[in-house]
All heavy atoms as TSV, in Angstrom:
chain	resi	resn	atom	element	x	y	z
A	1	MET	N	N	45.959	116.155	147.396
A	1	MET	CA	C	46.134	116.544	148.793
A	1	MET	C	C	44.774	116.904	149.390
A	1	MET	O	O	44.043	117.712	148.840
A	1	MET	CB	C	47.070	117.751	148.865
A	1	MET	CG	C	47.177	118.348	150.229
A	1	MET	SD	S	48.274	119.775	150.210
A	1	MET	CE	C	48.134	120.265	151.887
A	2	ASN	N	N	44.430	116.286	150.494
A	2	ASN	CA	C	43.214	116.647	151.210
A	2	ASN	C	C	43.518	117.789	152.160
A	2	ASN	O	O	44.458	117.715	152.943
A	2	ASN	CB	C	42.677	115.461	152.010
A	2	ASN	CG	C	42.040	114.434	151.122
A	2	ASN	OD1	O	41.586	114.750	150.036
A	2	ASN	ND2	N	42.006	113.200	151.575
A	3	ARG	N	N	42.703	118.814	152.071
A	3	ARG	CA	C	42.883	119.969	152.951
A	3	ARG	C	C	41.817	119.920	154.039
A	3	ARG	O	O	40.644	119.717	153.744
A	3	ARG	CB	C	42.756	121.262	152.164
A	3	ARG	CG	C	43.829	121.418	151.117
A	3	ARG	CD	C	43.572	122.685	150.352
A	3	ARG	NE	N	42.196	122.699	149.902
A	3	ARG	CZ	C	41.799	122.944	148.681
A	3	ARG	NH1	N	42.659	123.190	147.756
A	3	ARG	NH2	N	40.526	122.947	148.355
A	4	PRO	N	N	42.198	120.157	155.290
A	4	PRO	CA	C	41.213	120.179	156.363
A	4	PRO	C	C	40.332	121.420	156.287
A	4	PRO	O	O	39.229	121.434	156.786
A	4	PRO	CB	C	42.061	120.189	157.631
A	4	PRO	CG	C	43.375	120.739	157.204
A	4	PRO	CD	C	43.552	120.345	155.780
A	5	ASP	N	N	40.808	122.460	155.638
A	5	ASP	CA	C	40.101	123.730	155.556
A	5	ASP	C	C	40.057	124.176	154.098
A	5	ASP	O	O	41.099	124.355	153.476
A	5	ASP	CB	C	40.833	124.761	156.404
A	5	ASP	CG	C	40.172	126.124	156.416
A	5	ASP	OD1	O	39.146	126.304	155.741
A	5	ASP	OD2	O	40.681	127.013	157.112
A	6	PRO	N	N	38.867	124.378	153.510
A	6	PRO	CA	C	38.787	124.783	152.104
A	6	PRO	C	C	39.345	126.176	151.851
A	6	PRO	O	O	39.583	126.553	150.721
A	6	PRO	CB	C	37.296	124.730	151.789
A	6	PRO	CG	C	36.618	124.762	153.094
A	6	PRO	CD	C	37.561	124.195	154.099
A	7	MET	N	N	39.586	126.956	152.914
A	7	MET	CA	C	40.186	128.287	152.755
A	7	MET	C	C	41.707	128.193	152.638
A	7	MET	O	O	42.365	129.125	152.229
A	7	MET	CB	C	39.828	129.173	153.956
A	7	MET	CG	C	38.359	129.450	154.098
A	7	MET	SD	S	37.762	130.680	152.978
A	7	MET	CE	C	38.404	132.139	153.754
A	8	MET	N	N	42.274	127.052	153.028
A	8	MET	CA	C	43.720	126.874	153.007
A	8	MET	C	C	44.158	126.425	151.620
A	8	MET	O	O	43.651	125.447	151.086
A	8	MET	CB	C	44.117	125.827	154.046
A	8	MET	CG	C	45.602	125.649	154.195
A	8	MET	SD	S	45.989	124.483	155.518
A	8	MET	CE	C	45.723	122.937	154.684
A	9	SER	N	N	45.100	127.130	151.069
A	9	SER	CA	C	45.576	126.815	149.735
A	9	SER	C	C	46.481	125.590	149.756
A	9	SER	O	O	47.287	125.407	150.656
A	9	SER	CB	C	46.352	128.012	149.186
A	9	SER	OG	O	46.801	127.750	147.892
A	10	ALA	N	N	46.352	124.743	148.736
A	10	ALA	CA	C	47.184	123.549	148.622
A	10	ALA	C	C	48.524	123.884	147.974
A	10	ALA	O	O	49.446	123.087	148.003
A	10	ALA	CB	C	46.468	122.480	147.813
A	11	SER	N	N	48.617	125.051	147.375
A	11	SER	CA	C	49.856	125.457	146.730
A	11	SER	C	C	50.025	126.964	146.856
A	11	SER	O	O	49.145	127.671	147.320
A	11	SER	CB	C	49.841	125.035	145.266
A	11	SER	OG	O	48.749	125.636	144.611
A	12	TYR	N	N	51.160	127.453	146.415
A	12	TYR	CA	C	51.461	128.876	146.533
A	12	TYR	C	C	50.857	129.664	145.377
A	12	TYR	O	O	50.599	129.131	144.308
A	12	TYR	CB	C	52.971	129.092	146.568
A	12	TYR	CG	C	53.610	128.485	147.784
A	12	TYR	CD1	C	54.308	127.301	147.697
A	12	TYR	CD2	C	53.484	129.098	149.012
A	12	TYR	CE1	C	54.888	126.729	148.825
A	12	TYR	CE2	C	54.059	128.544	150.147
A	12	TYR	CZ	C	54.765	127.361	150.042
A	12	TYR	OH	O	55.329	126.815	151.151
A	13	GLY	N	N	50.662	130.953	145.616
A	13	GLY	CA	C	50.170	131.832	144.563
A	13	GLY	C	C	48.703	131.605	144.245
A	13	GLY	O	O	47.938	131.136	145.077
A	14	ALA	N	N	48.329	131.931	143.042
A	14	ALA	CA	C	46.931	131.852	142.631
A	14	ALA	C	C	46.646	130.569	141.862
A	14	ALA	O	O	45.715	130.500	141.079
A	14	ALA	CB	C	46.587	133.060	141.779
A	15	THR	N	N	47.425	129.531	142.090
A	15	THR	CA	C	47.232	128.293	141.348
A	15	THR	C	C	46.076	127.459	141.892
A	15	THR	O	O	45.539	126.632	141.187
A	15	THR	CB	C	48.510	127.439	141.350
A	15	THR	OG1	O	48.893	127.198	142.706
A	15	THR	CG2	C	49.628	128.137	140.615
A	16	ASP	N	N	45.694	127.665	143.144
A	16	ASP	CA	C	44.575	126.930	143.726
A	16	ASP	C	C	43.313	127.791	143.607
A	16	ASP	O	O	42.957	128.538	144.504
A	16	ASP	CB	C	44.869	126.572	145.175
A	16	ASP	CG	C	43.855	125.594	145.750
A	16	ASP	OD1	O	42.765	125.445	145.154
A	16	ASP	OD2	O	44.144	124.991	146.780
A	17	ILE	N	N	42.638	127.686	142.485
A	17	ILE	CA	C	41.495	128.531	142.155
A	17	ILE	C	C	40.342	128.350	143.143
A	17	ILE	O	O	39.731	129.327	143.577
A	17	ILE	CB	C	41.000	128.252	140.716
A	17	ILE	CG1	C	42.133	128.399	139.708
A	17	ILE	CG2	C	39.815	129.139	140.361
A	17	ILE	CD1	C	42.747	129.764	139.629
A	18	GLU	N	N	40.049	127.116	143.536
A	18	GLU	CA	C	38.942	126.861	144.467
A	18	GLU	C	C	39.182	127.573	145.797
A	18	GLU	O	O	38.283	128.227	146.341
A	18	GLU	CB	C	38.772	125.362	144.702
A	18	GLU	CG	C	37.640	125.038	145.660
A	18	GLU	CD	C	37.533	123.558	145.990
A	18	GLU	OE1	O	38.413	122.777	145.575
A	18	GLU	OE2	O	36.559	123.200	146.655
A	19	SER	N	N	40.380	127.467	146.314
A	19	SER	CA	C	40.714	128.110	147.581
A	19	SER	C	C	40.596	129.631	147.482
A	19	SER	O	O	40.041	130.283	148.367
A	19	SER	CB	C	42.142	127.718	147.992
A	19	SER	OG	O	42.541	128.440	149.118
A	20	GLN	N	N	41.096	130.191	146.398
A	20	GLN	CA	C	41.029	131.640	146.213
A	20	GLN	C	C	39.575	132.108	146.064
A	20	GLN	O	O	39.189	133.139	146.621
A	20	GLN	CB	C	41.855	132.061	144.996
A	20	GLN	CG	C	43.341	131.791	145.138
A	20	GLN	CD	C	43.971	132.503	146.317
A	20	GLN	OE1	O	43.603	133.617	146.667
A	20	GLN	NE2	N	44.921	131.848	146.961
A	21	ASN	N	N	38.768	131.357	145.343
A	21	ASN	CA	C	37.346	131.712	145.189
A	21	ASN	C	C	36.602	131.628	146.518
A	21	ASN	O	O	35.745	132.461	146.811
A	21	ASN	CB	C	36.675	130.826	144.152
A	21	ASN	CG	C	37.076	131.188	142.746
A	21	ASN	OD1	O	37.511	132.300	142.480
A	21	ASN	ND2	N	36.936	130.246	141.832
A	22	ASN	N	N	36.935	130.619	147.343
A	22	ASN	CA	C	36.327	130.505	148.676
A	22	ASN	C	C	36.687	131.714	149.533
A	22	ASN	O	O	35.845	132.257	150.252
A	22	ASN	CB	C	36.787	129.229	149.376
A	22	ASN	CG	C	36.184	127.988	148.791
A	22	ASN	OD1	O	35.176	128.051	148.095
A	22	ASN	ND2	N	36.803	126.848	149.042
A	23	ARG	N	N	37.911	132.135	149.457
A	23	ARG	CA	C	38.384	133.288	150.234
A	23	ARG	C	C	37.657	134.562	149.806
A	23	ARG	O	O	37.222	135.355	150.645
A	23	ARG	CB	C	39.893	133.435	150.040
A	23	ARG	CG	C	40.533	134.400	150.992
A	23	ARG	CD	C	42.039	134.287	150.917
A	23	ARG	NE	N	42.407	132.975	151.447
A	23	ARG	CZ	C	43.559	132.376	151.224
A	23	ARG	NH1	N	44.466	132.947	150.475
A	23	ARG	NH2	N	43.816	131.210	151.743
A	24	VAL	N	N	37.498	134.757	148.509
A	24	VAL	CA	C	36.798	135.936	147.994
A	24	VAL	C	C	35.336	135.927	148.444
A	24	VAL	O	O	34.817	136.959	148.896
A	24	VAL	CB	C	36.892	136.005	146.451
A	24	VAL	CG1	C	35.941	137.031	145.882
A	24	VAL	CG2	C	38.320	136.305	146.023
A	25	SER	N	N	34.688	134.776	148.362
A	25	SER	CA	C	33.283	134.664	148.795
A	25	SER	C	C	33.142	134.973	150.280
A	25	SER	O	O	32.208	135.669	150.701
A	25	SER	CB	C	32.744	133.264	148.514
A	25	SER	OG	O	32.724	133.019	147.144
A	26	TRP	N	N	34.054	134.455	151.083
A	26	TRP	CA	C	34.036	134.678	152.532
A	26	TRP	C	C	34.183	136.167	152.847
A	26	TRP	O	O	33.403	136.735	153.610
A	26	TRP	CB	C	35.167	133.878	153.169
A	26	TRP	CG	C	35.430	134.153	154.601
A	26	TRP	CD1	C	36.523	134.773	155.124
A	26	TRP	CD2	C	34.608	133.810	155.729
A	26	TRP	NE1	N	36.425	134.841	156.484
A	26	TRP	CE2	C	35.265	134.259	156.884
A	26	TRP	CE3	C	33.386	133.174	155.845
A	26	TRP	CZ2	C	34.732	134.084	158.147
A	26	TRP	CZ3	C	32.863	133.006	157.125
A	26	TRP	CH2	C	33.530	133.452	158.248
A	27	LEU	N	N	35.156	136.822	152.239
A	27	LEU	CA	C	35.379	138.242	152.513
A	27	LEU	C	C	34.228	139.102	152.007
A	27	LEU	O	O	33.847	140.078	152.661
A	27	LEU	CB	C	36.701	138.700	151.907
A	27	LEU	CG	C	37.945	138.154	152.608
A	27	LEU	CD1	C	39.197	138.547	151.843
A	27	LEU	CD2	C	38.022	138.645	154.044
A	28	GLU	N	N	33.665	138.747	150.878
A	28	GLU	CA	C	32.520	139.500	150.337
A	28	GLU	C	C	31.322	139.390	151.271
A	28	GLU	O	O	30.619	140.370	151.519
A	28	GLU	CB	C	32.163	138.979	148.942
A	28	GLU	CG	C	31.042	139.751	148.281
A	28	GLU	CD	C	31.401	141.172	147.911
A	28	GLU	OE1	O	32.604	141.480	147.779
A	28	GLU	OE2	O	30.474	141.994	147.766
A	29	MET	N	N	31.079	138.197	151.829
A	29	MET	CA	C	29.980	138.008	152.771
A	29	MET	C	C	30.197	138.852	154.035
A	29	MET	O	O	29.279	139.513	154.508
A	29	MET	CB	C	29.856	136.517	153.144
A	29	MET	CG	C	28.621	136.171	153.943
A	29	MET	SD	S	28.774	136.221	155.737
A	29	MET	CE	C	30.100	135.129	156.084
A	30	LEU	N	N	31.420	138.866	154.550
A	30	LEU	CA	C	31.728	139.677	155.740
A	30	LEU	C	C	31.596	141.169	155.439
A	30	LEU	O	O	31.119	141.943	156.274
A	30	LEU	CB	C	33.140	139.367	156.245
A	30	LEU	CG	C	33.360	137.963	156.790
A	30	LEU	CD1	C	34.819	137.780	157.174
A	30	LEU	CD2	C	32.449	137.669	157.968
A	31	PHE	N	N	32.038	141.578	154.261
A	31	PHE	CA	C	31.944	142.968	153.818
A	31	PHE	C	C	30.490	143.444	153.855
A	31	PHE	O	O	30.183	144.505	154.391
A	31	PHE	CB	C	32.514	143.061	152.395
A	31	PHE	CG	C	32.552	144.441	151.817
A	31	PHE	CD1	C	33.641	145.259	152.027
A	31	PHE	CD2	C	31.510	144.904	151.020
A	31	PHE	CE1	C	33.691	146.522	151.463
A	31	PHE	CE2	C	31.550	146.162	150.456
A	31	PHE	CZ	C	32.649	146.976	150.686
A	32	MET	N	N	29.599	142.637	153.286
A	32	MET	CA	C	28.185	142.997	153.260
A	32	MET	C	C	27.553	142.898	154.654
A	32	MET	O	O	26.720	143.731	155.024
A	32	MET	CB	C	27.431	142.094	152.278
A	32	MET	CG	C	27.927	142.202	150.844
A	32	MET	SD	S	27.876	143.863	150.175
A	32	MET	CE	C	26.154	143.976	149.778
A	33	LEU	N	N	27.962	141.901	155.438
A	33	LEU	CA	C	27.456	141.720	156.802
A	33	LEU	C	C	27.713	142.957	157.655
A	33	LEU	O	O	26.859	143.396	158.415
A	33	LEU	CB	C	28.109	140.498	157.443
A	33	LEU	CG	C	27.703	140.155	158.867
A	33	LEU	CD1	C	26.277	139.620	158.890
A	33	LEU	CD2	C	28.646	139.136	159.456
A	34	GLU	N	N	28.893	143.550	157.509
A	34	GLU	CA	C	29.243	144.743	158.282
A	34	GLU	C	C	28.664	146.026	157.700
A	34	GLU	O	O	28.736	147.067	158.329
A	34	GLU	CB	C	30.769	144.890	158.375
A	34	GLU	CG	C	31.378	143.982	159.383
A	34	GLU	CD	C	32.726	144.480	159.866
A	34	GLU	OE1	O	33.220	145.514	159.391
A	34	GLU	OE2	O	33.288	143.821	160.747
A	35	GLY	N	N	28.154	145.970	156.501
A	35	GLY	CA	C	27.593	147.166	155.878
A	35	GLY	C	C	28.649	148.099	155.306
A	35	GLY	O	O	28.419	149.301	155.180
A	36	ARG	N	N	29.790	147.556	154.939
A	36	ARG	CA	C	30.864	148.386	154.405
A	36	ARG	C	C	30.574	148.886	152.992
A	36	ARG	O	O	31.351	149.644	152.436
A	36	ARG	CB	C	32.191	147.635	154.434
A	36	ARG	CG	C	32.693	147.417	155.854
A	36	ARG	CD	C	34.077	146.846	155.873
A	36	ARG	NE	N	34.527	146.604	157.231
A	36	ARG	CZ	C	35.791	146.438	157.558
A	36	ARG	NH1	N	36.728	146.477	156.647
A	36	ARG	NH2	N	36.123	146.223	158.810
A	37	ASP	N	N	29.460	148.501	152.445
A	37	ASP	CA	C	29.045	149.005	151.137
A	37	ASP	C	C	28.224	150.284	151.271
A	37	ASP	O	O	27.938	150.950	150.290
A	37	ASP	CB	C	28.232	147.946	150.393
A	37	ASP	CG	C	26.998	147.506	151.163
A	37	ASP	OD1	O	27.073	147.412	152.407
A	37	ASP	OD2	O	25.959	147.249	150.525
A	38	LYS	N	N	27.872	150.658	152.478
A	38	LYS	CA	C	27.041	151.837	152.717
A	38	LYS	C	C	27.899	153.095	152.899
A	38	LYS	O	O	28.992	153.043	153.444
A	38	LYS	CB	C	26.165	151.607	153.937
A	38	LYS	CG	C	25.235	150.412	153.740
A	38	LYS	CD	C	24.207	150.323	154.803
A	38	LYS	CE	C	23.228	149.207	154.635
A	38	LYS	NZ	N	23.529	148.091	153.841
A	39	LYS	N	N	27.376	154.225	152.436
A	39	LYS	CA	C	28.122	155.488	152.444
A	39	LYS	C	C	28.536	155.949	153.840
A	39	LYS	O	O	29.570	156.579	153.998
A	39	LYS	CB	C	27.312	156.594	151.779
A	39	LYS	CG	C	27.231	156.457	150.298
A	39	LYS	CD	C	26.513	157.646	149.687
A	39	LYS	CE	C	26.494	157.500	148.179
A	39	LYS	NZ	N	25.871	158.656	147.521
A	40	ASP	N	N	27.723	155.655	154.845
A	40	ASP	CA	C	28.003	156.167	156.187
A	40	ASP	C	C	28.939	155.278	157.016
A	40	ASP	O	O	29.283	155.626	158.138
A	40	ASP	CB	C	26.700	156.405	156.950
A	40	ASP	CG	C	25.878	155.135	157.128
A	40	ASP	OD1	O	26.104	154.167	156.377
A	40	ASP	OD2	O	25.003	155.129	158.020
A	41	HIS	N	N	29.365	154.145	156.483
A	41	HIS	CA	C	30.274	153.255	157.225
A	41	HIS	C	C	31.680	153.851	157.238
A	41	HIS	O	O	32.181	154.270	156.203
A	41	HIS	CB	C	30.300	151.856	156.604
A	41	HIS	CG	C	30.877	150.817	157.512
A	41	HIS	ND1	N	32.227	150.708	157.746
A	41	HIS	CD2	C	30.292	149.861	158.260
A	41	HIS	CE1	C	32.448	149.721	158.593
A	41	HIS	NE2	N	31.272	149.190	158.921
A	42	PRO	N	N	32.335	153.899	158.414
A	42	PRO	CA	C	33.682	154.499	158.492
A	42	PRO	C	C	34.743	153.757	157.675
A	42	PRO	O	O	35.747	154.358	157.286
A	42	PRO	CB	C	34.021	154.459	159.979
A	42	PRO	CG	C	33.038	153.539	160.607
A	42	PRO	CD	C	31.847	153.459	159.714
A	43	LYS	N	N	34.531	152.482	157.397
A	43	LYS	CA	C	35.487	151.712	156.592
A	43	LYS	C	C	34.878	151.333	155.243
A	43	LYS	O	O	35.178	150.277	154.693
A	43	LYS	CB	C	35.940	150.466	157.347
A	43	LYS	CG	C	36.780	150.778	158.558
A	43	LYS	CD	C	37.323	149.525	159.183
A	43	LYS	CE	C	38.189	149.863	160.377
A	43	LYS	NZ	N	38.714	148.662	161.003
A	44	ARG	N	N	34.067	152.205	154.708
A	44	ARG	CA	C	33.392	151.952	153.426
A	44	ARG	C	C	34.400	151.595	152.336
A	44	ARG	O	O	35.401	152.280	152.136
A	44	ARG	CB	C	32.611	153.176	152.993
A	44	ARG	CG	C	31.905	152.963	151.675
A	44	ARG	CD	C	31.090	154.182	151.304
A	44	ARG	NE	N	30.312	153.896	150.114
A	44	ARG	CZ	C	30.445	154.568	148.977
A	44	ARG	NH1	N	31.298	155.555	148.894
A	44	ARG	NH2	N	29.709	154.241	147.941
A	45	GLY	N	N	34.145	150.482	151.664
A	45	GLY	CA	C	34.987	150.063	150.551
A	45	GLY	C	C	36.249	149.324	150.938
A	45	GLY	O	O	36.984	148.880	150.081
A	46	LEU	N	N	36.525	149.169	152.226
A	46	LEU	CA	C	37.747	148.498	152.683
A	46	LEU	C	C	37.453	147.078	153.170
A	46	LEU	O	O	36.495	146.844	153.897
A	46	LEU	CB	C	38.400	149.285	153.824
A	46	LEU	CG	C	38.857	150.703	153.502
A	46	LEU	CD1	C	39.377	151.376	154.763
A	46	LEU	CD2	C	39.908	150.685	152.425
A	47	TYR	N	N	38.300	146.162	152.770
A	47	TYR	CA	C	38.202	144.773	153.225
A	47	TYR	C	C	39.184	144.504	154.366
A	47	TYR	O	O	39.202	143.431	154.929
A	47	TYR	CB	C	38.493	143.818	152.058
A	47	TYR	CG	C	37.377	143.756	151.041
A	47	TYR	CD1	C	37.221	144.737	150.075
A	47	TYR	CD2	C	36.480	142.704	151.055
A	47	TYR	CE1	C	36.199	144.673	149.148
A	47	TYR	CE2	C	35.447	142.630	150.135
A	47	TYR	CZ	C	35.315	143.625	149.184
A	47	TYR	OH	O	34.301	143.552	148.275
A	48	THR	N	N	39.968	145.494	154.712
A	48	THR	CA	C	41.008	145.366	155.721
A	48	THR	C	C	40.436	144.940	157.072
A	48	THR	O	O	39.512	145.544	157.585
A	48	THR	CB	C	41.740	146.722	155.892
A	48	THR	OG1	O	42.206	147.140	154.617
A	48	THR	CG2	C	42.895	146.606	156.858
A	49	GLY	N	N	41.007	143.873	157.647
A	49	GLY	CA	C	40.666	143.429	158.985
A	49	GLY	C	C	39.411	142.585	159.106
A	49	GLY	O	O	39.066	142.159	160.210
A	50	LEU	N	N	38.713	142.317	158.022
A	50	LEU	CA	C	37.457	141.559	158.111
A	50	LEU	C	C	37.658	140.139	158.632
A	50	LEU	O	O	36.939	139.699	159.531
A	50	LEU	CB	C	36.777	141.499	156.741
A	50	LEU	CG	C	36.028	142.747	156.316
A	50	LEU	CD1	C	35.590	142.625	154.864
A	50	LEU	CD2	C	34.840	142.987	157.210
A	51	ASN	N	N	38.606	139.414	158.083
A	51	ASN	CA	C	38.819	138.034	158.518
A	51	ASN	C	C	39.255	137.986	159.977
A	51	ASN	O	O	38.756	137.174	160.748
A	51	ASN	CB	C	39.845	137.334	157.627
A	51	ASN	CG	C	39.911	135.854	157.922
A	51	ASN	OD1	O	38.912	135.165	157.850
A	51	ASN	ND2	N	41.082	135.372	158.259
A	52	LYS	N	N	40.147	138.867	160.358
A	52	LYS	CA	C	40.634	138.881	161.748
A	52	LYS	C	C	39.490	139.198	162.721
A	52	LYS	O	O	39.374	138.584	163.772
A	52	LYS	CB	C	41.753	139.905	161.888
A	52	LYS	CG	C	42.382	139.914	163.249
A	52	LYS	CD	C	43.550	140.858	163.301
A	52	LYS	CE	C	44.199	140.825	164.666
A	52	LYS	NZ	N	45.337	141.734	164.755
A	53	ARG	N	N	38.649	140.131	162.353
A	53	ARG	CA	C	37.543	140.544	163.224
A	53	ARG	C	C	36.502	139.439	163.399
A	53	ARG	O	O	35.927	139.268	164.467
A	53	ARG	CB	C	36.888	141.791	162.645
A	53	ARG	CG	C	35.690	142.282	163.406
A	53	ARG	CD	C	35.163	143.563	162.770
A	53	ARG	NE	N	33.859	143.899	163.235
A	53	ARG	CZ	C	33.602	144.682	164.278
A	53	ARG	NH1	N	34.587	145.193	164.960
A	53	ARG	NH2	N	32.365	144.934	164.632
A	54	HIS	N	N	36.248	138.664	162.359
A	54	HIS	CA	C	35.176	137.666	162.375
A	54	HIS	C	C	35.680	136.233	162.434
A	54	HIS	O	O	34.893	135.307	162.261
A	54	HIS	CB	C	34.290	137.831	161.134
A	54	HIS	CG	C	33.566	139.127	161.109
A	54	HIS	ND1	N	32.432	139.353	161.849
A	54	HIS	CD2	C	33.829	140.286	160.456
A	54	HIS	CE1	C	32.009	140.582	161.644
A	54	HIS	NE2	N	32.843	141.164	160.800
A	55	PHE	N	N	36.938	136.027	162.670
A	55	PHE	CA	C	37.525	134.695	162.610
A	55	PHE	C	C	36.797	133.680	163.484
A	55	PHE	O	O	36.521	132.584	163.064
A	55	PHE	CB	C	39.011	134.741	162.982
A	55	PHE	CG	C	39.690	133.412	162.843
A	55	PHE	CD1	C	39.987	132.901	161.593
A	55	PHE	CD2	C	40.012	132.655	163.957
A	55	PHE	CE1	C	40.613	131.668	161.447
A	55	PHE	CE2	C	40.640	131.421	163.826
A	55	PHE	CZ	C	40.925	130.942	162.571
A	56	SER	N	N	36.450	134.047	164.706
A	56	SER	CA	C	35.815	133.114	165.638
A	56	SER	C	C	34.317	133.331	165.781
A	56	SER	O	O	33.691	132.760	166.669
A	56	SER	CB	C	36.484	133.219	167.005
A	56	SER	OG	O	37.818	132.818	166.909
A	57	THR	N	N	33.722	134.137	164.934
A	57	THR	CA	C	32.308	134.469	165.040
A	57	THR	C	C	31.401	133.301	164.703
A	57	THR	O	O	30.367	133.115	165.311
A	57	THR	CB	C	31.954	135.653	164.111
A	57	THR	OG1	O	32.763	136.764	164.486
A	57	THR	CG2	C	30.507	136.023	164.188
A	58	PHE	N	N	31.805	132.499	163.743
A	58	PHE	CA	C	30.932	131.455	163.232
A	58	PHE	C	C	31.289	130.092	163.802
A	58	PHE	O	O	32.446	129.777	163.989
A	58	PHE	CB	C	30.980	131.453	161.711
A	58	PHE	CG	C	30.499	132.761	161.142
A	58	PHE	CD1	C	31.404	133.719	160.736
A	58	PHE	CD2	C	29.149	133.030	161.051
A	58	PHE	CE1	C	30.962	134.936	160.245
A	58	PHE	CE2	C	28.705	134.239	160.549
A	58	PHE	CZ	C	29.606	135.190	160.145
A	59	PRO	N	N	30.275	129.250	164.096
A	59	PRO	CA	C	30.512	127.938	164.683
A	59	PRO	C	C	31.397	127.047	163.807
A	59	PRO	O	O	31.364	127.137	162.587
A	59	PRO	CB	C	29.125	127.325	164.791
A	59	PRO	CG	C	28.159	128.367	164.415
A	59	PRO	CD	C	28.894	129.503	163.816
A	60	GLY	N	N	32.207	126.236	164.456
A	60	GLY	CA	C	33.060	125.299	163.734
A	60	GLY	C	C	34.421	125.853	163.385
A	60	GLY	O	O	35.243	125.167	162.811
A	61	VAL	N	N	34.683	127.088	163.742
A	61	VAL	CA	C	35.977	127.700	163.436
A	61	VAL	C	C	36.948	127.364	164.560
A	61	VAL	O	O	36.651	127.547	165.735
A	61	VAL	CB	C	35.836	129.228	163.282
A	61	VAL	CG1	C	37.187	129.865	163.083
A	61	VAL	CG2	C	34.938	129.541	162.120
A	62	ASP	N	N	38.093	126.864	164.190
A	62	ASP	CA	C	39.113	126.515	165.158
A	62	ASP	C	C	39.824	127.773	165.645
A	62	ASP	O	O	40.121	128.664	164.865
A	62	ASP	CB	C	40.129	125.565	164.502
A	62	ASP	CG	C	41.070	124.948	165.493
A	62	ASP	OD1	O	40.833	125.067	166.707
A	62	ASP	OD2	O	42.039	124.320	165.042
A	63	ASP	N	N	40.081	127.871	166.932
A	63	ASP	CA	C	40.723	129.050	167.510
A	63	ASP	C	C	42.240	129.043	167.400
A	63	ASP	O	O	42.888	129.945	167.892
A	63	ASP	CB	C	40.340	129.205	168.989
A	63	ASP	CG	C	38.889	129.578	169.159
A	63	ASP	OD1	O	38.346	130.259	168.261
A	63	ASP	OD2	O	38.303	129.205	170.185
A	64	ASN	N	N	42.829	128.035	166.798
A	64	ASN	CA	C	44.300	127.956	166.720
A	64	ASN	C	C	44.832	129.061	165.878
A	64	ASN	O	O	44.699	129.332	164.841
A	64	ASN	CB	C	44.741	126.608	166.189
A	64	ASN	CG	C	44.354	125.525	167.162
A	64	ASN	OD1	O	43.808	125.778	168.231
A	64	ASN	ND2	N	44.645	124.290	166.798
């Protein structure tokens, strides 16, 4: 199956390892970009809301 988006899983659960690894890399990059690893950040250590907040930030992202 060809996926238009490498973040979209081709199957349910954790069976699509590439997709899950892409998702983890994406969230980790956003986590560091926002500085959530720093002690003074109000959401330190939380990944909550990162994808929603940055969904349209980067070029080539579809707004659908």
